[in-house]
C-alpha positions as CSV (number, residue, x, y, z in Angstrom):
1,M,-7.8,4.1,-11.7
2,L,-6.7,2.4,-14.9
3,E,-6.7,-1.4,-15.2
4,T,-2.9,-1.3,-15.6
5,D,-2.6,0.3,-12.2
6,K,-3.1,-3.1,-10.6
7,L,-0.4,-5.0,-12.5
8,F,2.6,-5.4,-10.2
9,A,4.6,-8.0,-12.2
10,G,8.0,-8.6,-13.7
11,S,10.8,-7.0,-11.7
12,I,8.4,-4.6,-9.9
13,P,7.8,-6.8,-6.8
14,E,11.5,-7.1,-6.0
15,N,12.2,-3.4,-6.6
16,Y,9.1,-2.6,-4.6
17,D,10.3,-4.5,-1.6
18,R,13.9,-3.4,-1.9
19,Y,13.2,0.3,-2.3
20,M,9.6,1.2,-1.5
21,V,9.3,-0.8,1.7
22,P,12.1,0.9,3.6
23,L,11.4,4.3,2.0
24,I,7.7,4.7,2.8
25,F,6.0,1.4,3.9
26,G,8.1,0.3,6.9
27,P,7.0,3.0,9.4
28,F,3.3,2.6,8.6
29,A,3.6,-1.2,8.7
30,A,4.9,-1.1,12.2
31,D,2.1,1.2,13.2
32,L,-0.6,-1.0,11.6
33,A,0.9,-4.1,13.2
34,R,0.9,-2.5,16.6
35,R,-2.8,-1.5,16.2
36,A,-3.8,-4.9,14.9
37,A,-2.1,-6.7,17.7
38,S,-3.9,-4.5,20.2
39,F,-7.2,-6.2,19.3
40,S,-5.7,-9.6,20.3
41,P,-7.2,-11.3,17.2
42,S,-7.4,-15.0,16.9
43,A,-8.3,-15.1,13.2
44,V,-6.7,-12.5,10.9
45,L,-7.2,-11.8,7.2
46,E,-4.8,-9.5,5.4
47,V,-5.9,-8.3,2.0
48,A,-3.7,-6.6,-0.7
49,A,-0.6,-7.7,1.3
50,G,1.9,-6.8,-1.4
51,T,5.4,-8.0,-0.6
52,G,4.5,-8.8,3.0
53,V,5.8,-5.9,5.0
54,V,2.8,-5.9,7.4
55,T,2.9,-9.7,7.5
56,R,6.5,-9.6,8.7
57,A,5.7,-7.0,11.3
58,L,2.4,-8.5,12.5
59,A,3.1,-12.3,12.6
60,P,5.5,-12.1,15.6
61,K,2.9,-10.1,17.6
62,L,0.1,-12.7,17.2
63,S,-0.7,-15.4,19.7
64,P,0.8,-18.9,19.0
65,D,-2.6,-20.3,18.2
66,A,-3.8,-17.5,15.9
67,S,-4.6,-18.1,12.3
68,Y,-3.4,-15.6,9.7
69,V,-4.5,-15.7,6.1
70,V,-2.5,-13.4,3.8
71,T,-3.8,-12.5,0.4
72,D,-3.1,-10.4,-2.6
73,L,-4.6,-10.0,-6.1
74,N,-1.2,-10.3,-7.7
75,Q,0.4,-13.7,-7.4
76,P,3.9,-12.4,-8.1
77,M,3.7,-10.1,-5.1
78,L,2.3,-12.9,-2.9
79,D,5.0,-15.3,-4.1
80,Y,7.7,-12.7,-3.2
81,A,6.0,-12.0,0.2
82,A,6.0,-15.7,1.0
83,S,9.7,-16.0,0.0
84,Q,10.6,-13.3,2.5
85,Q,8.6,-14.7,5.5
86,A,10.1,-17.2,8.0
87,P,8.3,-20.5,8.1
88,D,5.2,-20.1,10.2
89,S,2.4,-22.8,10.4
90,R,-0.1,-20.1,11.4
91,I,0.2,-18.4,8.0
92,Q,-1.8,-19.4,4.9
93,W,-0.9,-17.7,1.6
94,R,-3.8,-17.3,-0.9
95,Q,-4.3,-15.4,-4.0
96,A,-7.6,-13.5,-3.6
97,D,-9.5,-10.5,-5.0
98,A,-10.7,-8.1,-2.2
99,M,-13.9,-7.6,-4.3
100,A,-14.8,-11.3,-4.0
101,L,-13.2,-12.9,-1.0
102,P,-13.2,-16.7,-1.1
103,F,-14.0,-17.1,2.6
104,E,-17.1,-17.9,4.6
105,D,-19.2,-15.3,6.4
106,A,-17.9,-14.3,9.9
107,A,-14.7,-16.2,9.5
108,F,-12.3,-13.5,10.9
109,D,-12.2,-11.1,13.9
110,L,-9.7,-8.8,12.1
111,V,-9.3,-7.7,8.5
112,C,-6.3,-5.5,7.8
113,C,-5.0,-3.9,4.7
114,Q,-2.0,-1.6,4.2
115,F,-2.3,0.9,1.3
116,G,-4.6,-1.4,-0.8
117,A,-7.9,0.3,-0.7
118,M,-6.9,2.9,-3.3
119,F,-6.6,0.0,-5.8
120,F,-10.1,-1.4,-5.3
121,P,-12.3,-0.8,-8.3
122,S,-15.3,-0.2,-6.0
123,R,-14.4,0.6,-2.4
124,P,-17.9,0.1,-1.0
125,S,-18.1,-3.4,-2.6
126,A,-14.7,-4.3,-1.2
127,Y,-15.7,-3.0,2.2
128,R,-18.9,-5.0,2.1
129,E,-16.8,-8.1,1.5
130,A,-14.6,-7.2,4.4
131,R,-17.6,-6.8,6.6
132,R,-19.1,-10.0,5.4
133,V,-16.1,-12.1,6.5
134,L,-15.8,-10.3,9.8
135,K,-17.4,-11.6,13.0
136,P,-20.0,-9.2,14.5
137,G,-18.0,-6.6,16.4
138,G,-14.8,-7.5,14.5
139,H,-12.5,-4.7,13.3
140,F,-11.5,-3.6,9.8
141,L,-8.1,-1.8,10.0
142,F,-6.5,-0.2,7.0
143,N,-4.6,2.9,5.9
144,V,-4.5,5.0,2.7
145,W,-2.1,7.7,1.6
146,D,-3.1,11.4,2.0
147,R,-3.0,13.7,-1.0
148,I,0.2,13.7,-3.0
149,E,1.2,17.2,-1.9
150,E,1.6,15.8,1.7
151,N,3.9,13.1,0.4
152,V,6.9,15.0,-0.8
153,F,9.1,12.6,-2.7
154,A,6.1,11.2,-4.6
155,D,5.1,14.8,-5.5
156,D,8.7,15.6,-6.5
157,V,8.9,12.6,-8.9
158,T,5.5,13.3,-10.4
159,N,6.3,16.9,-11.1
160,A,9.7,16.0,-12.6
161,L,8.1,13.5,-15.0
162,A,5.5,16.0,-16.0
163,R,8.4,18.2,-17.1
164,M,10.0,15.3,-19.0
165,F,6.8,14.2,-20.7
166,P,4.8,17.5,-20.9
167,N,2.4,16.3,-23.6
168,D,1.4,13.2,-21.6
169,P,2.6,13.3,-18.0
170,P,2.6,10.0,-16.1
171,R,0.0,10.5,-13.3
172,F,-0.1,7.0,-11.7
173,L,1.1,8.2,-8.3
174,A,-1.4,11.1,-8.0
175,R,-4.2,9.2,-9.7
176,T,-4.1,5.9,-7.7
177,P,-1.9,5.7,-4.6
178,H,-2.7,9.2,-3.6
179,G,-6.1,9.4,-5.2
180,Y,-8.3,8.3,-2.3
181,H,-7.6,10.7,0.6
182,D,-11.0,12.5,1.2
183,M,-11.9,11.5,4.7
184,A,-15.6,12.2,4.2
185,L,-15.6,10.0,1.2
186,I,-13.8,7.2,3.0
187,R,-16.2,7.4,5.9
188,G,-19.2,7.5,3.6
189,D,-18.0,4.4,1.7
190,L,-17.6,2.5,4.9
191,E,-21.0,3.5,6.2
192,E,-22.5,2.5,2.8
193,A,-20.9,-0.9,3.3
194,G,-22.6,-1.3,6.8
195,F,-19.7,-0.4,9.1
196,S,-20.2,1.7,12.2
197,D,-17.9,3.5,14.7
198,V,-15.5,4.7,12.0
199,A,-12.4,6.4,13.3
200,I,-9.9,8.1,11.1
201,E,-6.5,9.4,12.2
202,T,-4.0,11.3,10.1
203,R,-0.5,10.2,10.7
204,A,2.8,11.8,9.4
205,E,6.1,10.0,9.2
206,Q,9.5,10.7,7.6
207,S,10.6,9.1,4.4
208,R,14.4,8.7,4.6
209,A,17.0,7.5,2.0
210,P,20.8,7.5,1.8
211,S,20.7,9.4,-1.5
212,P,18.3,11.1,-3.9
213,R,18.5,8.2,-6.3
214,I,16.8,5.8,-3.9
215,P,13.4,7.4,-4.0
216,A,13.7,8.0,-7.7
217,V,14.4,4.3,-8.3
218,A,11.7,3.3,-5.8
219,Y,8.9,5.3,-7.5
220,C,10.1,5.0,-11.2
221,Q,11.0,1.3,-11.1
222,G,9.3,-0.2,-8.0
223,T,5.7,0.9,-8.9
224,V,3.4,0.8,-11.9
225,L,4.8,4.2,-12.7
226,R,7.5,2.2,-14.5
227,T,4.8,0.8,-16.9
228,E,3.6,4.4,-17.6
229,I,7.1,5.6,-18.4
230,E,7.9,2.7,-20.7
231,A,4.5,3.1,-22.4
232,R,5.6,6.7,-23.4
233,D,9.1,5.7,-24.5
234,P,10.5,2.2,-23.9
235,G,14.0,3.5,-23.8
236,K,13.5,6.3,-21.3
237,L,13.2,4.4,-18.0
238,S,16.8,5.0,-17.0
239,A,16.7,8.6,-18.2
240,A,13.5,9.3,-16.3
241,T,14.9,7.8,-13.2
242,D,18.0,10.0,-13.5
243,Y,15.9,13.0,-14.1
244,A,13.7,12.3,-11.0
245,A,16.8,11.8,-8.9
246,S,18.2,15.1,-10.1
247,A,15.0,16.9,-9.2
248,I,15.0,15.4,-5.7
249,A,18.7,16.4,-5.3
250,A,18.0,19.9,-6.4
251,R,15.3,20.3,-3.7
252,H,16.7,18.1,-0.8
253,G,20.5,17.9,-1.4
254,S,22.8,15.3,-2.9
255,G,23.5,13.3,0.4
256,A,21.1,11.6,2.7
257,V,17.5,12.9,2.1
258,A,14.4,13.0,4.2
259,A,10.9,14.3,3.6
260,K,7.4,14.1,4.9
261,I,5.0,11.2,4.2
262,Q,1.4,11.2,5.4
263,A,-1.5,8.8,5.5
264,H,-4.9,8.2,7.1
265,V,-5.3,5.2,9.4
266,I,-8.9,3.9,9.6
267,V,-10.6,1.6,12.1
268,A,-14.2,0.5,11.5
269,V,-16.4,-1.9,13.5
270,A,-18.5,-4.6,11.8
């Protein structure tokens, strides 16, 4: 992962929430919230919360006396998440680095994270932090994307941009969001951090959009892929988005489109 892969700033948070959340994050957020609520947690920490899609799904499922600390490394993402959340005295918003959590030992009985582990510079270190702040027997619940070939629109966009920039193809999607999918590696990283009873489930969903342009805009302008495109040619963002949309239309049609998305869902016990 490059350092720039972590910089979700500028117009990216709004485009991310407007396009990426309904396209790929919504179904998995509902799944993660359901699993989280099944543990009946009284003290919850969410790391790498992004624009708050899990927060919006999970908060209504928690007990009235639960506490819920929502964090992200990127303050612009956290600010946007807070702006989209109904007032809730149980929720505390806090900028925090998953690698160095500013919380006491054994402070939470659930730590959850949706599609954030891929961005951790050292997963075992981040997992050790998650374990440190968990009460004994507490649960660490998170998900990561499967390989890019199992996530069709992301693969379509990546392949299209490789044709547009053949000398220096933008590889953010394959490198980072879809770069941490080896289940043996995930299990090993968790065990190295001291977790036990690691369960990994692979889950497929459908990514749906009313037109091919929506996934093109989502990936090209709602993720750090935008930064990569502009680094190659500052004036090519619109053209790259159009080209990606054309590639999706050529494969999936010009009307409403749907394609497979797939992720691993992990539960580990502290």
